[in-house]
N, C-alpha and C positions, 0 to 999 in steps of 0.2 A: 504493498500500500504507498502510496506517496506520501511523503512527510517533510515538513520543513522545520528546521531548529538548528542553529549554529552554537548550542551549547556543548563545550567540549567533555564536560562532565557527563552530561547524559548519554553523549556519543560514547564515551569510554565503560559507562555502566553497561551499557547495551552489548558492546563487543567483548566483554569480560564475561556477560552471561550468555555468550554464543549467540545474541540476537545479531547476526550479519544480515544486512539487507542484499539481495541479488544485484541490485544496480544502485550505485550513487552517483549524484552529481554535486560537486564541490565547487563553489563559486563564490565571487565578492572581491572587495578591494584589499580586505586585509590578509597579506600575504602569508605572514608568521602563522596565523590561525589557520589557513588553508593547509599549509604545510605540515602543521601538526595533525590535523584531521587526517591527511592524505599518510603520513607515517603512523598512526595508530589504526588505521583500517589495513593497512598493508601488512602490519604486524600480526593483527588479531587474523588474517587470512592465511598468512604464509608462515608466521613464527618470525622469532628476532634473529635466526640465524640466516645472514644474506647468501652466504654460499649455497645453501641447502634450498633456500627460497626462489635461488635464480632458475632451478628446473621448471618452476610452476607460475613464472612471473612472465608475462608478456606485455611490452611497453611500445606503445605506436604514437606518433603524432597525427592531430586530427587534421592537420593540413595535408598529409599524405596517405591518408587511409578513408575506405569508404565504410559505412556502417556494416555492410554486410560481411566486411572483414572481420570486423570488430566482433559480430554474433558468431561466425564461424570460429572464431579462436576460442570464443567463451565456451563453446560445444566441446572442444577438444577436452579428452580426459587428462587429467592430472597425473605426475608421476611421482610415484613414491610419497603420495600424500592424499588426502582427502578433499583437497581444494585447490583451485589455481585463481590466479588474479590477472584479468586484462586491464591494464591503465593506459586510458587514453588522456594524453596532455595535450593541451590547448584546444579543448573540446569544442569551443564554440566556433572553430575553424572546419569541423567536421563535415565532410563532402555531403549535400544534400542526397538522398536517395528516398525509396519507397518507405514511408514511416509504418506502413502495414506489418512489415517484418520486425520492427521494433516492437510495436503494440503486440504482436503476436508472440513474442519473447517475455515481454513484460507480465503477460498471462501466464506463461509456462516457462520461466528461466530454467537455465541447466542447473540442476542441485549441487553440481561439484564446482561452481565458477561463481566470481563475483566479477562485476564490470565496474571500475572507478574511472569517471568522467571528471577531469579538473580542468577549469577555465582558466586562462592565463591571466585575466584582469577584467574586472566589471562583470555584469550580467550578461548571460546568453541572449539571444534574442528569441524569446517565447512565443514569438509570432509564427516563427518556422513549426512545420509539422514536426520534425524530429523532436525538438525541445517542447513543444505541446505534449507530446506523448510522455516525455521523461516527466514533464511537471505532473502528469497525472498518475505514473505508475513506478516512478524511483522516489529514492530518498534523498530528499534536497537539503544541502546543509550550504546557507548562504552566510558569509563572513564579512561583516562590515566594519570599518575602524570604530573603536570603542570610544564612548565619552563617559565623562565623568557621571555617576561614580563607579560605573563598571570597569572605568580604566584603573581607578584607583584597588579595586579589589583584586584586578587583575595582577597587578604590580605584586600584593602580598602574595597572591597563589602562586605565581610563579618562583617568588623568593622560596617559598615551602618546597616547591618541587624541585629546587637547586640545593634544598638542605640548608636553607639560611632563615635569619630572623632579618627584617627590615624595620627601621624604624620610621616614625610618621614623618621626621624632618628628611630623611633619605629618600623615602619614597616620594615626597613632593618635589625634591631637587630633581630627582629621575624623571618626574613627570615635567618637570618644566624645561629641562634639558632634551629629552627625546620624545615625548608624546607628540603625537599617536603612534608612532613607529615602535611596534612592539618587537621587531626583530631588533632593532637598535638598542631597546630597553634590555632585551635579555641579554645582547652582548655586553651593554656597559655592566650589567648585575655580575655577568661571569667574570669580566674583567677586575671587578672591584673585589671579587671573592679570591680570586688570585693574589691579589694586591694584599688582602687583608689575612691570609692563609697563615696559621690554621685556623683562626676565628671564621667562625660562620654568622657574623653578626655584622650586617651592614648599617653603617652610621652615615650621616650626613657628610662629618669629617672624611671618612672612607671615600666615599663618592666625590666629594670634591678634590681630592688627590687624583682620582683617576679619571675624571670626565675632561681633563685637560685644563691649560691655563684659562679657556675661555668658559670653563665649567662654573659652577657654585651658581647657576641661576642665571648666567649672564645673558643667554638669549631671552630669557623672561625680562632682563633688566634692560635690554636694547628696546623690546617692545613698550616697556613703561617709558623710557625716557623719550622714545620717539612719539608715544601717545601724549605725553606732557608737554611736547614743543622743545625740550631740552637738546638743541642741535648739537653742540659740539660732543656731548656725552654720547649721544645717540651715534653718531657718524664714528667714533672712535670705537665703540661696541661692535658696530657693523664691520669696520674694517678689520678687527681683531677677528670675528666669527669667519668672516669670509677666507682669511688667510690660513685658519685652521680647516678650511674644507666644507665649511656649511654651504648647502645648497641654496641660492638666491630664492627660489620659488618656496621653499620651506620658511625661510624667514619672513617671506611675504606672507605665508599663511598664519604664521604667529603673531604678525603684526596686524594683519586683519582680524583674527582672532579677538585680539585684547582690546581693539578699536569697539568690535560690536560688543564687547562685553561692558566697555565704558557707555556706550549708548544705549543699549538694553538695561543697564544697571542704573541709570538716570532715571528712566521710564518707571522701573519697578520701584525704585527708593521713592519717587515721587507718590506711588501708592501705597506706600507704607511698608513694602517688604524691607526687612532687615536681616543682618544675622545669618544663620544656618538657612531659614528659608529662603533668602536672596541668593546664597551659595549653591543651594540646589538647584534653583530656576536657571541661574547663569551656568551650572555645571562645573563649579571650580570645586577643589578638594575642601572639605568643610572643616578645615584649621582654624582656629581663632585667630591666629597672627596673621593669616591670609585674608580671612573675612575683614579684618579691621584695616587691613592696608589696602585691600580692593576697594572698600567704601570711601577710604579717603581720597583715592585716585578718583573715584566716580564723583564725588562732590566738587574736586579740583577741574575736572575736564567740563569745558564749556559747552553745553548742550547744543548750541547752534551751530558748533564745529563738526557735529558729527556727520550730517549729509555730506559736506564738501569733503572730509577726511575719507569717509568710504569710496565717495567717487573717484579721489586720487588714488586711491589703493585699486581700483578697477583699472585706470588708465595704466598704472605701473604693470598689472597683471597683463593688460593687452600687449604691452612693450615688450615683456618678457617672452609670451607666447609667440609673438610674430617677429622675434627677432630684430625689432625696430632700433635696439640700443644696448650696449653692452650692460649686462646685468649689475655689475656694481656701481656704476653710473646712474642705472635707472633706481636703483635702491637709495643712492644718496641724493638723487633729485626729489624722490618720494619724502625723504626726510625733512630736507629743507621746505618743500610745500607744505607738508604737515604742519612744521613749526610756525610757518607763516599763517595758515590758516586759525590755528590754535590760539596764537597770539592776538590776532584780530578778533576772533570771536570772544576771547576774553575781555579785551578792552571793550567791546560793543556791549558785552553783559554785564560788566563790571565784576568779573571775575579776577582781574589782574590790575 
């Protein structure tokens, strides 16, 4: 039966209980979670021994095979095992063919096979007959980028899986520096654990050492400085982050998110929301010191600067995507233009 659910814990419980679906479709923008789901399905079907599993693993690329080839492979009997896995990567590129064969297979799947289809990015086109059939008859697992508080829960859960404990301050620092990229957060936790060994306790002090010289929240600080119109500090942080390899689109995303938080936060505070209620609505970690900090920033941000600021971000985003300017120059221009808007709006509104 078709089912949608991107909860890895639920998937793991099903797999551990031997409830393996005959066909899975794994897709979405969150690469780390997709890879984790793929690994767990593969190990549940074939076992953890990679060499032994190779006898019963067929891997094909969606752009180089047809649906009939996939189904034929699934009907092959396993060797020295009870089950085989047919893994179709980049399934969104699977060549169109008669969907009736797939519908028939889904009605009576091979009992000794599991078909795993993974999409390279985004959502497959469910208007296509093949994906309509999968939508009705396969187990669908959609993984999208996590947002707070799910992101905060994932950090703690992942730390436990790595055999570690993580402090609130360390979790916040990690979220500021690497969110929403789960793969990067996983790598940063592993790097911090190697640094702290034999201790398995992740603290803010440990992460500050391993996140690099631009760490300790400086990405978040860059967004704060730019949003406050503090040009000199924002440009200094921007140049430092770029020199350490931070990607311009990611920096733009974080700045846009911070500005949206300020704009939305002003409206919410005007309507009476504060404290943890405000943090929950804004999707920020519910730590008292962070709530107090963001409320002060919201009060200081001129509300009339919101619209122009977000339009400037949109212009910068278009420039990055079109290649009409060098990324560092585009971001520096954005910082300068934001400062001008914030200062002008502050003067007009009596904020400064």
